[in-house]
C-alpha positions in Angstrom: -45.1 14.3 13.7 -47.7 12.0 15.3 -51.4 12.0 16.5 -52.6 14.9 18.6 -55.8 16.0 20.3 -57.2 19.4 19.6 -59.8 20.7 22.0 -61.9 23.8 21.2 -64.0 25.3 24.1 -66.5 28.0 24.3 -66.5 29.3 27.8 -66.6 26.2 30.0 -68.1 23.9 27.3 -66.6 22.2 24.3 -67.9 22.9 20.9 -69.6 20.2 18.9 -67.3 17.2 18.1 -64.5 18.6 20.2 -61.9 17.3 20.8 -60.6 16.6 17.4 -57.9 14.0 16.5 -55.1 15.5 14.4 -52.4 13.7 12.5 -49.2 15.7 11.9 -47.1 14.2 9.1 -43.3 14.6 8.7 -42.1 17.5 6.5 -39.8 17.0 3.6 -36.8 14.8 4.1 -33.7 16.7 5.2 -30.1 15.6 4.4 -28.9 17.3 7.6 -31.1 15.3 10.0 -31.3 12.0 8.2 -29.4 9.4 10.2 -26.7 7.1 8.7 -25.3 4.2 10.6 -23.1 1.1 10.2 -19.4 0.4 9.8 -19.8 0.5 6.1 -20.3 4.2 6.3 -16.6 4.9 7.0 -14.7 1.8 5.8 -14.8 -1.3 3.7 -12.5 -4.0 2.3 -11.7 -3.8 -1.4 -13.8 -6.3 -3.4 -16.1 -7.0 -0.5 -19.8 -5.8 -0.4 -20.2 -2.9 2.0 -23.4 -1.6 3.5 -24.8 1.1 5.8 -28.3 2.1 6.9 -30.1 5.4 6.0 -33.0 6.5 8.3 -35.0 9.2 6.6 -36.0 12.2 8.8 -37.4 15.6 8.2 -35.8 18.9 9.3 -37.3 18.5 12.7 -35.8 15.0 13.1 -39.2 13.3 12.6 -38.9 9.8 11.2 -40.5 9.6 7.8 -43.7 7.5 7.9 -43.8 6.5 4.3 -41.5 4.8 1.8 -39.9 6.3 -1.3 -39.8 3.0 -3.2 -36.2 1.7 -3.1 -35.0 5.1 -2.0 -33.3 6.0 -5.2 -35.9 8.7 -6.0 -35.0 10.6 -2.9 -31.5 9.7 -1.9 -28.2 9.6 -3.8 -24.9 8.1 -2.3 -21.7 8.8 -4.2 -18.0 7.9 -3.5 -15.2 10.1 -4.7 -11.5 9.2 -4.5 -9.2 6.8 -6.4 -12.3 5.6 -8.3 -15.8 6.9 -8.5 -18.7 4.8 -7.3 -22.4 5.1 -6.4 -24.4 2.9 -3.9 -27.5 0.9 -4.7 -30.4 1.5 -2.4 -33.0 -0.9 -1.1 -35.9 -0.3 1.3 -36.1 -2.1 4.6 -38.9 -0.7 6.9 -40.0 2.5 8.7 -38.4 4.6 6.0 -35.1 2.8 6.4 -32.9 2.1 3.4 -29.7 0.1 3.0 -27.0 1.5 0.8 -24.9 -1.3 -0.8 -21.6 -0.9 -2.7 -18.4 -2.7 -3.7 -15.2 -0.7 -4.1 -12.3 -2.4 -5.7 -9.6 0.3 -5.5 -8.1 0.7 -2.1 -7.5 4.2 -0.8 -9.0 7.3 0.9 -12.4 8.4 -0.3 -15.2 10.8 0.6 -18.8 9.4 0.7 -21.6 11.9 0.2 -25.3 11.9 0.7 -27.7 14.1 -1.1 -31.5 14.4 -1.0 -33.9 15.4 -3.7 -35.2 18.9 -3.1 -32.4 19.7 -0.6 -29.6 21.8 -2.0 -27.1 20.8 0.7 -25.1 17.6 1.0 -23.3 15.7 3.8 -20.0 13.9 3.4 -17.8 11.5 5.5 -14.3 10.4 5.3 -14.1 6.8 4.0 -11.3 4.3 3.6 -11.2 1.2 1.4 -8.6 -1.2 2.7 -6.8 -3.9 0.6 -8.0 -7.4 1.1 -5.7 -10.3 2.1 -2.2 -10.7 0.6 -2.2 -12.6 -2.7 0.7 -14.8 -3.7 -0.3 -14.6 -7.4 -0.5 -10.8 -7.5 2.7 -10.0 -5.5 6.1 -9.6 -7.0 9.4 -7.8 -6.4 10.8 -4.6 -7.9 12.7 -6.1 -10.8 14.3 -2.7 -11.6 16.0 -2.8 -8.3 17.2 -6.4 -9.0 18.6 -5.4 -12.4 21.2 -3.1 -10.9 24.7 -4.3 -10.3 25.0 -4.3 -6.5 28.5 -3.6 -5.0 29.7 -6.3 -2.7 28.8 -5.9 1.0 26.8 -2.8 0.5 23.3 -3.2 1.9 21.0 -4.4 -0.9 17.4 -3.3 -0.7 14.8 -5.0 -2.9 11.2 -3.6 -2.6 8.4 -6.2 -2.6 5.3 -5.2 -4.4 2.8 -6.7 -1.9 -0.7 -6.8 -3.5 -4.1 -8.2 -2.8 -6.0 -10.4 -5.3 -7.4 -7.3 -7.0 -3.9 -5.7 -7.4 -4.1 -3.1 -4.6 -0.8 -2.4 -3.0 -0.7 -3.9 0.5 1.0 -1.5 2.9 3.2 -2.9 5.6 2.5 -2.2 9.3 4.1 1.0 10.6 6.8 -0.6 12.7 10.5 -0.5 12.5 11.2 -4.1 13.3 11.4 -7.2 11.2 8.1 -8.2 9.4 6.9 -11.7 9.2 4.4 -11.6 6.3 7.2 -12.4 3.9 10.4 -14.2 4.0 13.3 -14.1 1.5 16.3 -16.3 0.9 19.5 -15.5 -1.1 20.8 -18.4 -3.1 23.3 -20.1 -3.5 24.5 -18.7 -0.2 21.4 -19.9 1.7 21.2 -16.8 3.8 18.0 -15.2 4.8 17.1 -11.6 4.0 15.5 -9.4 6.6 12.1 -7.9 5.5 11.3 -4.5 6.9 9.1 -1.4 6.2 11.2 0.9 4.1 9.3 3.9 2.6 6.0 2.3 3.3 6.9 -0.8 1.3 7.9 -4.3 2.3 11.6 -4.5 1.5 14.0 -7.4 1.6 17.4 -6.3 3.0 20.6 -8.3 2.8 24.3 -8.1 1.8 26.7 -10.3 -0.1 30.5 -10.1 0.0 31.4 -12.2 -3.0 30.8 -10.9 -6.5 28.8 -13.1 -8.9 25.3 -14.2 -9.9 22.7 -14.9 -7.3 19.0 -15.4 -7.0 16.4 -14.2 -4.5 13.5 -16.5 -3.4 10.5 -14.7 -1.9 7.8 -16.5 0.1 4.4 -15.8 1.7 4.5 -18.5 4.4 5.9 -21.6 2.8 4.8 -20.7 -0.7 7.1 -19.0 -3.1 6.0 -16.2 -5.5 5.0 -17.7 -8.9 7.8 -15.7 -10.6 10.4 -16.5 -7.9 13.4 -16.9 -7.9 14.7 -13.6 -9.1 18.2 -13.3 -10.5 20.5 -10.5 -9.6 24.3 -9.8 -9.8 26.8 -8.5 -7.3 29.9 -6.7 -8.5 33.1 -5.9 -6.7 33.4 -3.1 -4.2 35.9 -0.2 -4.4 39.5 -1.1 -5.1 41.5 -2.0 -2.1 45.3 -1.5 -2.2 45.8 -3.9 0.7 43.9 -6.7 -1.2 45.4 -6.0 -4.6 48.2 -8.4 -5.7 51.0 -8.4 -8.3 53.0 -11.1 -10.0 55.8 -11.5 -12.6 59.5 -12.3 -12.8 60.2 -8.6 -12.8 59.3 -8.5 -9.1 62.5 -10.4 -8.5 64.8 -8.6 -10.9 65.7 -7.9 -14.5 68.3 -6.8 -17.0 69.5 -3.2 -17.0 67.9 -1.3 -19.8 65.3 -4.0 -20.5 61.6 -3.4 -20.4 59.8 -5.5 -17.8 56.2 -6.3 -17.1 54.5 -6.6 -13.8 50.9 -8.0 -13.7 48.7 -6.2 -11.2 45.4 -7.9 -10.0 43.1 -5.2 -8.6 40.8 -6.5 -6.0 38.3 -5.1 -3.5 38.6 -5.6 0.3 36.9 -9.0 0.0 39.3 -10.3 -2.7 36.8 -9.9 -5.6 38.6 -9.1 -8.8 38.0 -5.7 -10.4 38.0 -6.3 -14.1 37.4 -2.7 -15.2 39.9 -0.9 -13.0 41.4 2.1 -14.8 45.1 2.2 -15.5 45.2 5.5 -13.6 44.3 3.7 -10.4 47.7 1.9 -10.4 51.2 3.4 -10.4 54.6 1.9 -10.0 57.9 3.4 -8.9 61.4 2.0 -8.3 63.6 3.4 -5.6 67.0 2.4 -4.4 70.6 2.7 -5.7 72.9 0.7 -7.9 76.7 0.4 -8.1 77.1 2.5 -11.2 
């Protein structure tokens, strides 16, 4: 498109009024050659206004020379993914339009552009990232806490890290300790290690003594509003070496008399096992008498 000069000659002479000034206007807007630009075309932060620019062009890549109002009569921008959204269009200049949107659900999307009168569409991969970690929205997996954890087995408590809108905040893909959270086990006063386990922040620790404990979880120096979280540790497997017995019968008794021996089942850390089955303990007497 543009302004051209058309010359018409007859022999060696130009005809009357030649040359002529011609103006070639752009053809219909084409979705395939229209140019989109800006970081907001491929990513945004949940809850934050995102934008990108649309430059209208025809099928020959000519820039359109006229406006279509705010652009909504000719363009449509749609997001498909965890939630459906459309963009609001506004005119800028030189047939440029700004597409504005706010996506609140983090995740992977596809953003598509369609043009009135053009049967084809174009689409791009798009990612909406969670915003910053929110103390008020984050919590721990209380189902994991409600389990009775055996002594000294590694205890894993997933942390539901979320932004202020409630989007899950994924941890960085590293195998080492993570610093975004810290967790403390009370009353022992020991710190839990926080790592990426199954793409979730996870507090990892162990306790050797059975009993009732609590887990405090922090972002920086601030504890979760619902912290501390109570949990219970039970004994580990029965250990013969740690199990004890008592009673006078251990020293002797009367022939023919029934005697009792008290057996105190314990795990390897000395934790009493209150629900040990009778079948786990057997007693035998060996040796000889004098008749």
